[in-house]
C-alpha positions in Angstrom: 24.5 73.4 144.0 20.8 74.2 143.5 18.2 72.3 145.5 15.5 70.5 143.6 11.9 71.3 144.2 11.5 68.0 146.0 14.4 68.9 148.4 12.8 72.3 149.0 9.4 70.7 149.7 11.0 68.2 152.1 12.8 71.0 153.9 9.5 72.9 154.2 7.7 69.8 155.6 10.5 69.2 158.1 10.4 72.8 159.2 6.7 72.8 159.9 6.6 69.3 161.4 5.4 69.6 165.1 7.9 67.0 166.1 10.7 69.1 164.7 9.5 72.1 166.7 9.2 70.0 169.9 12.7 68.7 169.5 14.0 72.2 169.2 12.2 73.1 172.4 13.6 70.0 174.1 17.1 71.0 173.1 16.6 74.4 174.9 15.7 72.5 178.1 18.5 69.9 178.1 20.7 71.8 180.7 17.6 72.1 183.0 16.7 68.4 182.4 20.3 67.4 183.3 20.1 69.3 186.5 16.8 67.7 187.4 18.2 64.2 186.7 21.2 64.9 188.9 18.9 65.8 191.8 16.6 62.8 191.2 19.6 60.4 191.0 20.0 60.3 194.8 18.5 57.9 197.3 14.9 58.4 198.5 16.4 59.2 202.0 18.4 62.0 200.4 15.4 63.5 198.6 15.8 61.7 195.3 13.9 58.8 193.7 16.3 55.9 193.7 15.4 53.0 195.9 17.8 50.3 197.0 19.5 48.6 194.1 18.7 51.3 191.6 21.5 53.3 190.0 20.1 55.6 187.3 17.2 57.7 186.4 16.5 58.7 182.8 14.1 60.8 180.7 12.6 58.7 177.9 10.8 60.3 175.0 8.3 58.0 173.4 5.7 58.3 170.6 2.4 56.9 171.7 0.2 57.0 168.6 -0.4 60.7 167.9 1.1 61.8 171.2 4.7 62.2 172.3 5.3 61.6 176.0 8.2 62.0 178.3 8.6 59.4 181.0 11.0 59.3 183.9 12.3 55.8 184.3 14.5 54.3 187.0 17.1 51.6 186.2 19.5 49.2 187.8 22.5 47.5 186.4 22.3 43.8 185.5 24.7 41.4 183.9 22.9 42.1 180.5 23.0 45.9 181.0 20.6 48.5 182.3 17.1 47.3 183.2 14.2 49.7 183.7 12.8 48.8 187.1 9.9 51.3 187.2 8.4 54.3 185.5 8.0 57.3 187.9 6.0 59.5 185.6 4.7 59.5 182.1 3.3 62.8 180.8 2.7 64.4 177.4 5.8 66.2 176.2 3.8 69.2 175.0 2.4 69.8 178.5 5.9 69.5 180.1 7.3 72.1 177.6 4.4 74.4 178.3 4.9 74.2 182.1 8.6 74.9 181.8 8.5 77.7 179.2 
């Protein structure tokens, strides 16, 4: 089936969208990010970032106006689910990808 001109323009817009490019770069770093999380998800005494009562660390990617940031958040389990207890870092995603490329 042939694509309409609108579908082609949308595909072109999606291809040159900076967020699309960044998400592709993030996918390349997923294995490395997983290894980093596993190292962080240990207690402070063992070299990680978890304090007493905290169970998980997570990378959270958030749009802040024109900028996309990646935060490292620490969470604990509550009766309602996982609760973010603190944010360890919050840096522009573009800078993180540049540092790790």
